[in-house]
C-alpha positions in Angstrom: 25.8 -13.7 22.9 29.4 -14.5 21.2 31.8 -11.7 19.4 32.4 -13.4 16.0 34.5 -10.8 14.9 34.6 -6.9 14.0 31.0 -5.8 14.5 29.4 -9.3 14.3 28.0 -11.2 16.9 25.8 -14.6 17.5 23.1 -14.8 19.8 21.7 -18.0 20.7 18.1 -18.1 21.9 16.6 -20.2 24.5 15.0 -22.3 21.9 18.6 -23.3 20.6 18.7 -21.8 17.4 21.3 -18.7 16.6 20.7 -15.4 14.8 24.0 -13.7 13.5 23.9 -10.2 14.1 25.5 -7.5 12.6 26.1 -3.8 13.3 25.6 -1.1 10.5 26.7 2.3 11.2 24.9 4.9 9.5 22.8 8.3 10.0 20.3 7.1 7.6 20.9 3.3 6.6 20.2 2.7 3.0 20.1 -0.1 0.8 23.8 0.6 0.0 24.6 0.0 3.4 23.0 -3.3 4.0 24.9 -4.8 0.6 28.1 -3.4 2.1 27.7 -4.8 5.4 26.7 -8.3 3.7 30.3 -7.8 1.6 31.8 -6.8 4.5 30.6 -9.4 6.9 28.9 -12.4 5.0 25.6 -13.5 5.9 23.9 -12.4 8.4 19.8 -12.5 9.9 19.6 -9.1 11.6 21.4 -5.9 11.1 21.1 -3.3 13.7 21.4 0.4 13.3 24.6 1.6 15.7 22.9 4.8 16.4 19.9 6.0 17.7 19.7 9.3 15.3 18.5 9.2 11.6 16.0 6.3 10.2 16.4 3.1 8.7 15.3 3.7 4.9 12.6 1.4 3.2 15.2 0.4 0.5 17.0 -1.0 3.3 14.3 -3.0 4.8 14.0 -4.2 1.2 17.6 -4.7 0.4 18.0 -6.9 3.6 14.5 -8.5 3.1 16.0 -9.6 -0.1 19.3 -11.3 1.7 16.6 -13.3 3.8 17.3 -10.9 6.6 16.2 -8.1 8.8 17.3 -4.6 9.8 16.1 -3.1 12.9 17.2 -0.4 15.6 18.5 -2.0 19.2 15.0 -1.9 20.3 13.8 -3.9 17.1 16.9 -6.3 18.0 15.7 -6.9 21.3 12.1 -7.8 20.3 13.6 -10.0 17.6 15.7 -12.0 20.0 12.3 -12.3 22.4 10.8 -14.3 19.8 
């Protein structure tokens, strides 16, 4: 995994593909949090909720999907990277 800047990383998978990961801070991650991350960090494949508290809203999942991304917890990140 390579840190690009601030809270953005590139993860190179065993199959040779790369996933751009953006860390998102929020208790209940919302669609606005996802859109703000896109504005701040640019395109990403996976948005990771930084804290284990709170939740990811359905609207956040829909916003991420509309951008061609996923929004997940840390556990979800590990599952995404294992694919």
